[in-house]
C-alpha positions in Angstrom: -0.2 0.1 -0.2 1.4 3.1 -1.3 0.5 6.4 1.1 2.0 10.1 1.3 4.2 11.0 4.2 1.4 13.2 5.4 -1.1 13.1 8.3 -3.8 15.6 6.4 -7.0 13.5 6.2 -8.0 14.4 2.3 -4.3 13.7 1.1 -4.0 10.5 2.6 -7.8 9.6 1.2 -7.1 10.7 -2.1 -3.1 9.8 -2.7 -3.0 6.0 -0.5 -3.8 3.2 -3.0 -2.5 0.0 -3.7 0.4 -1.2 -6.0 0.3 -0.5 -9.7 0.4 -2.7 -11.9 2.8 -3.1 -14.7 0.1 -0.5 -16.6 1.0 2.2 -14.0 -2.6 3.2 -13.9 -3.4 6.6 -12.5 -6.3 5.4 -11.1 -7.0 1.8 -8.8 -7.5 -1.1 -10.7 -10.4 -3.5 -10.1 -9.4 -7.0 -9.0 -12.6 -8.9 -10.3 -10.9 -12.6 -9.7 -12.0 -15.3 -7.6 -8.4 -16.4 -7.0 -4.6 -16.1 -7.7 -1.8 -18.0 -9.5 1.0 -19.0 -7.6 4.6 -19.4 -8.9 4.9 -22.8 -7.9 4.1 -25.7 -5.4 6.6 -24.5 -2.6 4.8 -20.9 -2.9 1.4 -22.1 -3.0 2.6 -24.1 0.2 4.0 -21.0 2.1 0.8 -18.6 1.5 -1.4 -21.2 2.8 0.9 -21.4 6.1 1.0 -18.5 5.9 4.9 -18.2 5.7 4.4 -15.2 2.9 2.0 -12.5 1.9 0.4 -12.4 -0.8 -3.4 -13.4 -2.5 -4.5 -16.7 -2.5 -8.4 -16.2 -2.8 -11.1 -13.5 -2.7 -12.6 -14.8 -0.1 -9.7 -14.6 2.3 -8.1 -11.0 1.1 -8.2 -9.5 -2.5 -6.1 -5.6 -3.4 -9.3 -4.0 -3.6 -10.6 -5.2 -0.2 -7.0 -4.4 1.3 -6.9 -0.9 0.0 -9.9 0.2 1.1 -9.2 -1.4 4.8 -6.1 0.1 5.1 -7.1 3.0 3.9 -9.5 3.2 6.8 -7.5 2.1 8.7 -5.3 4.6 8.1 -8.1 7.8 8.1 -9.4 6.0 11.8 -5.8 5.6 13.1 -5.9 2.4 14.3 -3.4 -0.6 13.3 -5.0 -2.9 10.7 -8.5 -3.5 9.6 -10.8 -5.8 7.5 -13.9 -5.0 4.7 -17.0 -6.8 5.0 -20.2 -7.4 2.6 -22.2 -5.0 4.8 -21.9 -2.6 7.8 -24.1 -5.4 9.6 -21.7 -7.7 9.0 -19.0 -5.3 10.3 -21.1 -5.4 13.4 -21.9 -8.7 13.6 -18.1 -9.9 13.1 -16.8 -7.9 15.7 -18.5 -9.7 18.3 -18.6 -13.3 16.9 -14.7 -13.1 15.7 -13.8 -12.3 19.0 -16.8 -13.0 21.8 -17.4 -17.0 22.8 -20.2 -19.0 24.9 -20.4 -17.5 28.4 -19.2 -14.0 27.4 -21.2 -11.2 28.7 -21.9 -7.8 26.3 -22.3 -4.2 28.0 -23.9 -2.1 25.0 -25.3 1.3 24.8 -29.3 1.3 24.7 -29.6 3.2 21.5 -28.7 1.1 18.6 -29.2 0.6 15.1 -32.2 -2.0 15.6 -30.4 -4.8 13.3 -27.6 -4.5 16.0 -29.8 -5.0 19.2 -31.5 -8.1 17.1 -27.9 -9.8 16.9 -27.5 -8.8 20.7 -30.8 -9.9 21.9 -31.8 -13.1 19.6 -29.0 -14.2 18.4 -26.0 -14.3 19.8 -28.0 -15.6 23.3 -28.5 -19.2 21.1 -24.7 -19.4 21.9 -25.6 -18.5 25.8 -23.6 -14.4 24.9 -25.6 -12.1 27.2 -26.1 -8.9 26.9 -27.1 -5.6 29.3 -28.3 -2.0 28.6 -27.1 1.0 30.0 -27.8 4.8 29.0 -25.0 5.7 27.6 -25.3 9.3 28.5 -24.9 8.0 32.1 -21.9 6.9 32.9 -22.0 6.7 36.5 -24.9 3.6 35.8 -22.5 1.8 34.2 -20.5 0.0 36.3 -23.8 -2.4 37.7 -24.2 -4.1 34.6 -20.2 -5.5 34.6 -20.3 -9.0 35.8 -17.2 -11.3 35.9 -17.7 -12.5 32.3 -18.1 -9.1 30.4 -16.1 -8.8 27.3 -16.8 -6.5 25.5 -19.0 -2.6 25.8 -20.0 -1.5 22.2 -22.0 1.7 21.3 -22.6 3.6 18.7 -21.8 8.1 18.5 -23.8 9.7 17.5 -26.8 7.3 18.5 -29.2 6.2 16.0 -32.0 7.6 15.5 -31.9 10.2 18.5 -28.6 12.1 18.1 -27.2 11.2 21.3 -23.7 11.4 22.1 -21.4 9.2 24.3 -18.7 10.4 25.9 -15.9 8.4 24.4 -12.9 9.0 26.4 -15.0 8.0 29.5 -16.1 5.1 27.8 -12.5 3.9 27.4 -11.7 5.1 30.9 -14.7 2.4 31.9 -13.6 -0.3 29.6 -10.1 0.1 30.8 -10.8 -0.3 33.9 -12.8 -3.6 33.4 -11.0 -5.1 30.8 -13.5 -4.7 28.5 -13.1 -4.4 24.5 -14.4 -0.9 23.5 -16.5 -1.6 20.3 -17.9 2.2 18.4 -20.1 1.7 15.9 -18.9 5.1 13.9 -21.2 5.0 10.9 -23.0 8.7 11.5 -19.8 10.7 12.6 -17.8 8.8 9.6 -13.5 9.0 10.0 -13.9 12.6 8.7 -15.5 14.2 11.7 -14.7 11.7 14.5 -11.7 9.4 15.4 -12.6 6.6 18.2 -9.5 5.3 18.7 -7.2 7.9 19.4 -10.1 8.5 22.4 -9.6 4.5 23.6 -11.5 2.7 20.9 -10.2 -0.7 20.8 -12.8 -1.0 17.5 -14.2 1.2 15.2 -17.0 -0.6 12.7 -19.0 1.3 9.7 -21.2 0.9 7.3 -19.8 1.9 4.2 -22.9 1.8 2.6 -24.0 5.1 4.0 -21.5 8.4 3.8 -18.3 6.4 3.1 -20.2 5.5 -0.7 -22.2 8.8 0.0 -24.2 8.1 -3.4 -26.9 4.8 -2.4 -24.8 2.6 -5.1 -23.0 -0.5 -2.8 -23.3 -2.3 0.4 -20.1 -2.4 2.1 -18.3 -2.4 5.8 -15.3 -2.4 7.7 -13.8 -3.1 10.9 -11.3 -1.5 12.2 -8.7 -1.6 15.8 -5.9 -3.1 17.2 -4.0 -6.0 15.6 -4.8 -8.4 17.8 -8.2 -8.4 17.4 -8.1 -7.7 14.1 -6.6 -10.9 13.5 -8.9 -12.7 15.4 -12.2 -11.4 13.7 -10.0 -12.0 9.7 -9.8 -15.7 11.3 -13.5 -15.7 11.5 -14.4 -13.9 8.3 -11.9 -15.9 6.6 -14.1 -19.0 7.2 -17.5 -17.7 7.7 -17.8 -15.4 4.3 -18.3 -11.8 4.9 -16.7 -11.0 1.7 -16.5 -7.7 0.0 -16.8 -7.8 -3.8 -13.9 -6.5 -5.5 -16.0 -3.8 -7.5 -18.0 -2.4 -4.2 -14.6 -2.0 -2.3 -13.0 -0.2 -5.7 -16.2 2.2 -5.7 -15.6 2.8 -1.4 -12.0 3.4 -1.6 -12.7 5.9 -5.1 -15.2 7.3 -3.1 -13.2 8.1 0.1 -11.3 10.6 -1.8 -14.4 13.0 -1.2 -15.5 12.1 1.6 -14.0 15.5 3.2 -15.2 18.1 0.7 -18.9 15.8 0.8 -19.1 15.6 4.7 -18.2 19.6 5.0 -21.5 20.0 2.7 -23.6 17.5 4.5 -23.1 19.2 7.3 -23.8 22.5 6.1 -27.1 21.4 4.9 -27.5 20.0 8.1 -26.8 22.7 10.5 -29.6 24.8 7.9 -32.2 22.3 8.2 -31.2 22.3 12.4 -31.6 25.6 12.7 -34.6 26.3 10.7 -36.6 23.5 12.4 -35.3 25.1 15.9 -37.1 27.8 14.4 -40.5 26.8 13.3 -44.0 26.5 15.3 -45.1 23.1 14.3 -42.1 21.9 16.0 -42.0 19.9 19.4 -38.1 19.6 19.4 -34.8 19.3 17.4 -31.7 17.6 18.0 -28.5 17.9 16.2 -25.3 17.8 17.9 -23.7 21.2 17.0 -27.1 23.3 17.8 -26.2 25.0 21.0 -29.6 23.5 22.3 -28.0 20.1 21.8 -28.0 19.1 25.7 -24.5 17.5 25.2 -23.1 20.2 22.8 -19.9 21.2 24.2 -19.1 16.5 24.4 -20.1 17.4 20.6 -17.8 20.2 20.0 -14.8 18.1 22.1 -15.1 15.4 20.4 -16.7 15.8 16.5 -15.7 17.8 13.7 -18.7 18.9 13.1 -22.1 17.9 13.5 -22.9 15.5 11.4 -25.7 15.2 8.5 -28.3 13.6 10.5 -31.2 16.1 12.4 -34.0 14.1 14.6 -37.0 15.9 15.5 -40.8 15.7 15.8 -43.4 17.6 14.9 -46.2 18.8 17.3 -49.0 16.5 17.2 -46.7 13.1 17.5 -47.2 10.3 15.4 -50.7 11.4 13.0 -48.7 14.6 12.7 -45.3 13.1 11.3 -46.8 10.6 9.1 -48.8 13.4 7.5 -45.4 15.8 7.0 -44.2 12.4 5.7 -46.9 11.8 2.8 -46.5 15.7 1.9 -42.5 15.8 1.4 -42.5 16.7 -2.5 -38.5 16.3 -3.1 -36.9 14.7 0.1 -37.0 10.8 -0.4 -38.3 8.5 2.0 -36.1 4.7 1.4 -34.5 2.7 4.2 -31.5 4.4 3.7 -29.3 7.5 5.0 -26.0 9.1 3.9 -27.2 9.7 0.1 -26.8 12.5 -2.1 -30.4 12.8 -1.9 -32.1 14.4 1.4 -33.7 11.0 2.9 -36.8 11.1 5.6 -37.5 8.3 8.1 -39.7 7.2 10.7 -37.9 4.9 12.6 -40.6 3.8 14.8 -42.2 2.2 12.2 -39.1 1.2 9.5 -35.6 0.5 11.2 -36.8 -0.1 14.9 -39.9 -1.8 14.0 -38.6 -4.9 15.4 -38.3 -3.2 19.0 -40.9 -3.0 21.6 -42.5 0.3 22.5 -40.7 0.8 25.7 -37.2 -0.8 23.9 -38.2 2.4 21.7 -39.2 4.8 24.3 -35.5 3.7 26.5 -34.0 4.3 23.5 -35.2 7.6 23.1 -37.3 7.1 20.1 -40.7 8.8 20.4 -43.6 7.8 18.6 -43.4 10.5 16.0 -39.5 11.0 15.6 -39.0 11.8 11.9 -35.1 11.6 11.3 -33.8 13.5 8.1 -30.5 12.9 6.1 -29.3 16.2 4.9 -27.9 15.7 1.3 -26.2 17.5 -1.0 -29.4 19.6 -3.4 -29.0 22.9 -2.9 -30.1 24.1 0.4 -32.8 26.2 -0.1 -34.9 23.7 -2.3 -34.3 21.3 0.7 -35.6 23.8 3.5 -38.2 24.7 1.4 -39.6 21.0 0.4 -39.6 20.5 4.3 -41.2 23.8 5.2 -43.9 23.1 2.6 -44.6 20.0 4.5 -44.7 21.1 7.5 -47.2 23.1 6.4 -49.3 20.6 4.5 -48.5 18.2 7.3 
């Protein structure tokens, strides 16, 4: 992997690239092959015996997936990384690749719905238990620790409530109890937040979201300490959550524009949050870099900017929120975020519908909560559509 002697995000994202072929291509090639040739039988033996580095089979590794994982590790400031077929493959791999029967996980209560399902419906099949804590109340975390506890998993900002977890406090808590700190950094991206320098042992990403940025491909990544990634790589090699070379190439190329895209996303999201805060029809609005956010100072301390997501609730709750969504003319209603296109989502009936009402309330998901992923359309057009939908609701 070639990368420049620089620490600046944009330069690393653009100039870090895998080895060029004999053709000396300027842009990275796509290695659309399932397997790789060996010079002779002895080289094949050495590679399978881990005595020599080099490609074997694309389920194990591929130049494109290696480039993506290495580039993300550079941008996150971690020792190593592995690319996966989706963001949820990354989350599951970060758990299943390290935990064993009898282990216990402590989890921040506000997590993506599929992560919740893994923790409560899938891992218990293998006698791996989970206890939820309020990520915003560090003084309550110690009560969740048992002699079986091995990992603390969280996301910040949270999905969809946009609450924050103090990464320094989470790292100190994890160190004091010999826990692996596992942070889902999907919402912030490596450009806006880097959990590893705060003390995170693992960082997961859904590349499907802002890393791709255009709603085209699925992909994910697990980044972190080299010893942990080695164990996860063994799990992934034999269980097969493989990212395709083409999708890895798309995601690696997309990283080249992540900084400029996130700056524009954040500009539009902040403008939207300010507009919603001033709208009389809005009950409340949450955005990390609004001074009204209850953890605004923490957001300034651990996030470069406030991100692209805005959550709010209209007066009138669920019914009024439904009318608002139906009145949108330009903004998309779809099961995604992090796109160039602005997207509106009703989490209680979609992404978090499998949770009970009590579980949603505990995670801060009210019946009428609406999540907006601010896209890259002209700011005035985004605001105009939101404004007419509020008026039409």
